[in-house]
N, C-alpha and C positions, 0 to 999 in steps of 0.2 A: 504494500500500500504506500503510495507516494504522499508525503507530507506537503502541506501548503508552504510555499516559500515566499516571503515578503521581500520586495525590493523597494527601498525608500530612496527617492531622488529629491533632495532638498538642499538648498544652499545654506540653510541655518544649521550649522554643525551641532549646536547644543540640542536643538529639537530632534535632529536626526539620531543622535546618540541615545537620547533618553527614550525615544520611541523604539529604537532597535533593541535596547536593553529590556524594555517592558515586554515587547513581543517575544524576545528570546526567553525571558523568564516564564512566559506562558506556554513555552514548548514549541515555538515556531522557529524555523530557520529564517534568518534575516541577513540581507546584504544591503549596504547603503552606499550612496554616491552623492557627490555635490552637484553633478551635472549629468544630463542624459547621455551625452556622447561617451562618457566613461562607462556607462551601464549597458550600452547596446550589445557589446560582444558577450557579456555575462548573461544577459537576457536570452540571447540566441542559444548559447550553450546550455543553459538550464531548460529552455524550451525543448531542445533536442533530447535531453535526458528524460523527458516525460514528467517533470515536476509541475505541479499546479502553481502558477505564478500569480501573485497579487502585487501589482505595482502601484505604489503611492507616489504620485508626481506632484510637485509643488507648482503652482501657477506662475509665481514670480521668482525667477532665478537670476540673481544679480542683475545683469543688463539684458537678460533673455526672457522668453516666455515659454512656459511649459506647454502652452497650446501648440507652439511650433513643432514640438517633438512628439506629439501624440501619434501621428501617422508613421513616423520612423520606428517608434516602440512597437506599435501594432504590427508593423511589417516583420519585425523580428520574432514576434510571438502572437499570432492571431488568437490563441486560446487564453492568453493572459487576461486577467481582470484588471483594468486600469481605472484607478480612482484619482481624480484630480483634487488636491488639497489646496485651500487658499485662505489667507487671512483677509482677502480683498473680495469677498463674495458679492456677486451681482448677477442679476438674471441674464444679462447679455452674455457674460462669460460662461455661465452655466450652459446656456443654449449652444453657444459656439463649441464648447468642450464636447458636448454630446454629439453634435453634428460631425465633429472631427474624429469621433470614435471612442471617446472616453466612456466607460461604463457607468460612472457616477461622479458626483461632485460633492465634496464635503467641506464645510467651513472649519477653519482653525479658530480658537484652540481646540484640539482634539486629542484624546488619549487612545492608547492601544485598546482598552475595553470598549470605547465608543466605536472604534473601527470594527472590532469583532462583532459587537451588537448590531451594527449596521449591516454587515455581511450576512449574519444569521437571519435578520429580518427580511432580507431580499428574497429569500426562498419561500416566504409565506405569502399567501394571497390576502391576508388580513390588512385592513386599512392601517396605515401608519398615522398615529395621532399627530396633529399639528401642535407644536410647542406653544402653549398659551402665554407664557411669560417671556417677553423679549429681554435681551441683555439689559442690565441696569445701565444707567447713565455713567456711573463710575467705571464700570467694566468697559463700556464703549470708549471712554476717555483713555483708559489704560491701554487698550488695544491700539488706538490712534497714536498715542505717544510712542509705543513700542515700534510701530511701523515707521514713523518719522525718524526715530532714533536709528533704526536699521538702515533707512535710506541715507542717513548722514554718517554711516560707518561708526556709530557709537559716539560721535562728537556731540557732547552736551550743549556747547555754545552754539553750534550750527543748528542743532535741533530746536533749541530755545528760540532762536531767530525765526526759524521756519514756522514754529507754533505761535509766534507773537507773544511770548512770555519771557519774563526775566529768567536768567540762567539759574539763580538760586531757587526760584519757585519750582522750576523743572526738577532740580536736584531733590527738593523736598518731596515732590510727588513720586519720584523714582525710589526714594528711600523707604516708602510705604509698601506694604504688601499689595499685590494686585487685588482689585475689587472682585467680589464674587460675581458669578454670572447672574 
């Protein structure tokens, strides 16, 4: 019996390592990469070995787009299940991802358990309940700050300018724990 093998393609090294460790601790084989071009040969090799592949592809990769790589990844493994992950969820990118061949589209922040629950629920015909409570304003602010900080390579002064706030205010916000969902 072949085990499911997760391939994580995400430029956020911390997220990639934490998700890899979590899935590994749950008994899954995991390989991770920072860019799709690094992963293509491994995807092809694992596909030929008959392993069931689940590929988690980030939408925003440094100065590249995960959307651009969907067709190349699917060409290497037509049977792989490809899930696009993003912290920048929008209806237009979700539709585009599905049109290009992604099997599904999930919003970050996401945990290994969230991904596994999503994969298990895909097999059922029951209705998936719509989440009644949207993210809190505090959590939305935290996510936005993290995105701007990442876009500025962790530079707090540049991020504070981009956010239109004083550097010390941003430092105080960053020193607090993330707001709950």
